[in-house]
Backbone as CSV, one residue per row, in Angstrom:
resi,resn,N_x,N_y,N_z,CA_x,CA_y,CA_z,C_x,C_y,C_z
1,UNK,140.947,83.650,19.555,140.343,84.678,20.218,138.898,84.994,19.597
2,UNK,138.013,84.970,20.398,136.768,85.368,20.057,136.177,86.558,20.788
3,UNK,135.672,87.653,20.024,135.001,88.638,20.648,133.592,88.896,20.106
4,UNK,132.585,88.985,21.207,131.199,88.861,20.897,130.835,90.592,21.179
5,UNK,129.679,90.862,20.745,128.838,92.030,20.740,127.401,91.683,20.546
6,UNK,126.431,92.268,21.573,125.058,92.125,21.351,124.440,93.322,20.659
7,UNK,123.873,92.932,19.583,123.245,93.798,18.784,121.841,93.663,18.512
8,UNK,120.840,94.628,18.916,119.426,94.466,18.521,118.927,92.851,18.617
9,UNK,119.309,92.321,19.966,118.916,91.021,20.197,119.772,89.869,19.539
10,UNK,120.854,90.372,18.734,121.611,89.295,18.045,122.828,89.401,18.733
11,UNK,123.686,88.136,18.765,125.135,88.204,19.123,125.834,88.030,17.863
12,UNK,126.744,89.043,17.657,127.856,89.142,16.552,129.049,88.856,17.137
13,UNK,129.794,87.788,16.638,131.023,87.318,17.334,132.127,87.333,16.134
14,UNK,133.231,87.797,16.449,134.294,87.797,15.546,135.161,86.593,16.052
15,UNK,135.151,85.449,15.264,135.863,84.398,15.429,137.182,84.363,14.775
16,UNK,138.196,85.110,15.264,139.402,85.276,14.854,140.095,84.080,14.289
17,UNK,140.022,82.867,15.174,140.800,81.778,14.822,140.076,81.171,13.592
18,UNK,138.930,81.459,13.279,138.181,80.840,12.150,138.116,81.912,11.122
19,UNK,138.487,83.018,11.115,138.465,84.118,10.314,137.187,84.305,9.551
20,UNK,136.316,84.582,10.726,134.871,84.897,10.259,133.948,85.586,11.403
21,UNK,132.948,86.294,11.133,131.903,86.834,11.876,130.880,85.983,11.733
22,UNK,130.025,85.614,13.000,128.975,84.939,13.232,127.896,85.725,13.699
23,UNK,126.712,85.449,13.283,125.486,86.131,13.722,124.512,85.005,14.228
24,UNK,124.255,85.160,15.875,123.472,84.281,16.435,122.137,84.926,16.842
25,UNK,120.884,84.302,16.801,119.662,84.642,17.174,118.966,83.564,17.898
26,UNK,118.685,83.747,19.261,118.045,82.726,19.969,118.887,81.346,19.990
27,UNK,120.243,81.533,20.198,121.041,80.544,20.407,121.352,79.733,18.869
28,UNK,120.813,80.293,17.973,121.096,79.518,16.714,121.940,80.364,15.838
29,UNK,122.800,79.860,15.040,123.506,80.408,14.001,122.659,80.707,12.878
30,UNK,122.719,82.025,12.391,121.893,82.400,11.500,122.548,82.820,9.996
31,UNK,123.670,83.580,10.348,124.495,84.006,9.111,125.817,84.000,9.450
32,UNK,126.834,84.136,8.408,128.374,84.162,8.722,128.990,84.923,7.518
33,UNK,129.977,85.613,7.993,130.783,86.491,7.002,132.143,86.003,7.094
34,UNK,132.665,85.324,6.245,134.059,84.818,6.174,135.129,86.195,5.680
35,UNK,136.239,86.066,6.192,137.184,87.158,6.022,138.645,86.740,5.891
36,UNK,139.533,87.339,5.228,140.969,87.193,5.156,141.566,88.543,5.768
37,UNK,142.414,88.460,6.797,143.354,89.727,7.301,144.499,89.892,7.064
38,UNK,145.177,90.552,6.332,146.473,90.645,6.277,147.325,91.551,7.005
39,UNK,146.555,92.329,7.913,147.139,93.164,8.921,146.874,94.573,8.564
40,UNK,146.402,94.799,7.244,146.278,96.294,6.771,144.998,96.278,6.289
41,UNK,144.403,95.110,5.619,143.262,95.051,5.073,142.424,93.931,5.432
42,UNK,141.163,93.932,5.519,140.219,92.749,5.745,139.586,92.808,4.579
43,UNK,139.579,91.368,3.874,139.084,91.146,2.751,137.728,90.323,3.138
44,UNK,136.449,90.848,2.788,135.381,90.217,3.275,135.133,89.361,2.001
45,UNK,135.140,88.126,2.232,135.070,87.301,1.096,133.844,86.404,0.932
46,UNK,132.943,86.176,1.821,131.746,85.282,1.692,130.853,85.642,2.787
47,UNK,129.658,86.148,2.446,128.436,86.374,3.320,127.575,85.146,2.953
48,UNK,126.931,84.367,4.088,126.184,83.238,4.008,125.106,83.316,5.001
49,UNK,123.895,82.939,4.744,122.935,82.898,5.704,122.421,81.396,5.566
50,UNK,122.071,80.879,6.738,121.687,79.365,6.771,120.367,79.525,6.155
51,UNK,120.203,78.496,5.012,118.945,78.536,4.321,117.659,78.557,4.888
52,UNK,117.403,78.046,6.139,116.074,78.122,6.715,115.925,79.593,7.367
53,UNK,116.834,80.368,7.244,116.681,81.852,7.820,116.853,82.818,6.717
54,UNK,117.082,82.524,5.607,117.118,83.383,4.365,115.900,84.282,4.345
55,UNK,116.074,85.583,3.887,115.043,86.138,3.622,114.550,87.082,4.721
56,UNK,115.461,87.241,5.723,114.935,87.968,6.882,116.088,89.068,7.245
57,UNK,116.928,89.416,6.210,118.123,90.371,6.387,119.191,90.209,7.091
58,UNK,119.499,88.860,7.573,120.420,88.448,8.474,121.757,88.666,7.931
59,UNK,122.191,88.425,6.464,123.301,88.802,5.817,123.689,90.104,5.995
60,UNK,122.680,91.183,5.661,122.783,92.666,5.990,123.216,92.947,7.458
61,UNK,122.684,92.385,8.415,123.206,92.368,9.652,124.522,92.033,10.112
62,UNK,124.897,90.777,9.488,126.289,90.317,9.735,127.321,91.426,9.241
63,UNK,126.819,91.751,8.094,127.882,92.654,7.220,127.876,94.048,7.967
64,UNK,126.914,94.628,8.425,126.748,95.774,9.034,127.622,95.656,10.447
65,UNK,127.303,94.682,11.169,127.922,94.569,12.399,129.531,94.470,12.250
66,UNK,129.920,93.477,11.249,131.452,93.502,11.038,132.023,94.755,10.593
67,UNK,131.159,95.547,9.663,131.774,96.876,9.134,131.869,97.886,10.453
68,UNK,131.083,97.824,11.332,130.899,98.672,12.425,132.131,98.281,13.407
69,UNK,132.435,97.091,13.469,133.594,96.596,14.155,134.784,96.901,13.759
70,UNK,135.026,96.729,12.325,136.160,97.237,11.670,136.499,98.484,11.857
71,UNK,135.390,99.340,11.477,135.419,100.710,11.663,135.914,101.286,13.004
72,UNK,135.350,100.644,14.119,135.768,100.937,15.432,137.105,100.784,15.691
73,UNK,137.605,99.762,15.417,138.871,99.218,15.584,139.918,100.397,14.910
74,UNK,139.453,100.950,13.606,140.364,101.929,12.946,141.695,101.614,12.423
75,UNK,142.011,100.305,12.302,143.319,100.149,11.944,143.303,99.218,10.673
76,UNK,142.207,99.119,9.934,142.091,98.381,8.806,141.242,99.063,7.690
77,UNK,141.414,98.867,6.434,140.694,99.054,5.334,139.888,97.599,4.987
78,UNK,138.643,97.856,4.248,137.878,96.752,3.855,137.955,96.565,2.458
79,UNK,138.296,95.443,1.863,138.134,95.094,0.566,136.805,94.204,0.472
80,UNK,135.814,94.681,-0.371,134.743,93.999,-0.497,134.806,93.030,-1.680
81,UNK,135.145,91.692,-1.427,135.436,90.701,-2.316,134.153,90.062,-2.714
82,UNK,133.356,89.998,-1.717,132.048,89.133,-1.963,131.021,90.115,-2.384
83,UNK,130.409,89.723,-3.597,129.422,90.557,-4.297,128.266,91.058,-3.163
84,UNK,127.682,90.278,-2.279,126.934,90.767,-1.243,127.349,92.013,-0.532
85,UNK,128.692,92.021,-0.078,129.357,92.902,0.600,129.530,94.348,-0.263
86,UNK,129.964,93.999,-1.615,129.965,95.087,-2.468,128.658,95.894,-2.599
87,UNK,127.462,95.167,-2.805,126.354,95.592,-2.934,125.854,96.503,-1.643
88,UNK,126.145,95.789,-0.229,126.196,96.591,0.866,126.673,97.891,1.024
89,UNK,127.969,97.955,0.456,128.636,99.215,0.337,127.944,100.328,-0.611
90,UNK,127.487,99.686,-1.569,126.881,100.579,-2.488,125.559,101.209,-1.984
91,UNK,125.079,100.491,-1.132,123.679,100.913,-0.630,124.127,101.702,0.748
92,UNK,125.264,101.873,1.196,125.527,102.538,2.380,126.893,103.425,1.708
93,UNK,126.756,104.469,0.921,128.016,105.209,0.600,128.696,105.968,1.803
94,UNK,127.892,106.156,2.871,128.423,106.793,3.810,129.580,106.050,4.650
95,UNK,129.675,104.722,4.473,130.834,103.856,4.880,131.806,103.752,3.809
96,UNK,131.718,104.335,2.782,132.785,103.980,1.659,134.095,104.411,2.069
97,UNK,134.415,105.396,2.944,135.713,105.715,3.362,136.409,104.610,4.192
98,UNK,135.894,103.685,4.221,136.479,102.369,4.838,137.004,101.428,3.891
99,UNK,136.563,101.683,2.704,137.021,100.804,1.489,138.449,100.917,1.058
100,UNK,139.115,99.987,0.832,140.475,100.022,0.219,140.445,100.492,-1.183
101,UNK,141.192,101.583,-1.510,141.437,102.125,-2.805,142.428,101.406,-3.673
102,UNK,142.045,100.954,-4.913,142.913,100.289,-5.548,143.889,101.124,-6.462
């Protein structure tokens, strides 16, 4: 199952079968966020930007979009496994309520 949203000219897609969010711009894949979903928590495990598109903030956009999607669904907490995702949450303390507590 695939669910897509358009955000600021980007297409954010939750590719559930591949356990990843993708960010497309002008028909090109620019960034990916891999995850594991155990039914209670979504572990965001790896943010990756295609090398030719690095330096444009695309990893931040894919994380922001994924977090907004998870928050909107309201049925999961987030485990920020990837260092980039953890840094993103540090920079956005208003979203900390979504993080799984240990």
